[in-house]
C-alpha positions in Angstrom: 6.2 13.9 2.2 3.1 11.7 2.3 3.1 8.0 1.2 0.0 6.1 0.3 -0.5 2.5 1.4 -3.4 0.1 0.5 -4.0 -2.2 3.5 -5.6 -5.6 3.2 -7.2 -8.2 5.5 -5.0 -10.9 4.0 -2.2 -11.6 1.7 -4.4 -13.0 -1.1 -6.3 -9.7 -1.6 -3.0 -7.8 -1.7 -1.6 -10.0 -4.4 -4.8 -9.8 -6.4 -4.7 -6.0 -6.4 -1.0 -6.0 -7.2 -1.4 -8.2 -10.3 -4.5 -6.2 -11.4 -2.5 -2.9 -11.1 0.4 -4.4 -13.1 -2.0 -5.4 -15.8 -3.2 -1.8 -16.0 0.3 -0.4 -16.1 0.1 1.1 -12.6 3.1 1.3 -10.3 2.9 -0.5 -7.0 5.5 -1.8 -4.5 4.8 -4.6 -2.1 5.7 -3.4 1.4 5.3 -4.3 5.0 2.3 -2.6 6.6 3.5 0.5 8.4 2.9 0.4 12.2 1.3 3.9 12.0 -1.4 2.5 9.8 -2.1 -0.9 11.5 -0.7 -2.9 14.3 -1.3 -6.2 12.7 1.3 -7.9 10.5 0.9 -8.2 6.8 1.6 -6.7 3.4 0.5 -3.5 1.9 0.9 -1.8 -1.4 2.8 1.4 -1.6 1.1 3.4 -4.4 1.1 6.8 -6.0 -1.4 9.5 -5.2 -2.3 10.1 -8.8 -3.4 6.4 -9.2 -5.8 6.3 -6.2 -9.0 6.8 -8.3 -8.0 4.1 -10.7 -7.1 1.8 -7.8 -10.5 2.3 -6.2 -12.1 1.5 -9.5 -10.1 -1.8 -9.8 -11.0 -2.7 -6.2 -14.7 -2.2 -7.0 -14.6 -4.0 -10.4 -12.7 -7.0 -9.2 -14.3 -7.1 -5.8 -11.0 -7.0 -3.9 -11.4 -6.5 -0.2 -9.2 -3.8 1.3 -9.2 -2.4 4.8 -8.2 1.2 3.9 -5.9 3.5 2.0 -3.7 5.1 4.5 -1.8 8.3 4.2 1.4 8.2 6.1 3.8 11.0 6.7 7.3 9.8 5.8 9.6 10.0 8.8 13.1 10.0 7.5 15.7 10.0 10.2 19.2 10.0 8.7 20.7 8.9 12.1 18.5 5.8 12.4 20.6 2.6 12.5 23.8 4.7 12.7 26.1 3.4 15.4 29.4 5.3 14.8 
């Protein structure tokens, strides 16, 4: 399963896009930036693939700076953090 994350140079741009997406009725989840996408700390937005074109349009219209939209293969390990 592929997840889509919008990465930002700073927190302010992430929050601007988050608010703009909510105004448009688009679903977004504020998430930590996955290590596979970027080594720096920060927030990202977990978004749905079908919304990517509309997200790009919002970014252009509102002049929100993003670093990239990263496609990350979800690595679900049912034994992670299992100690017994």
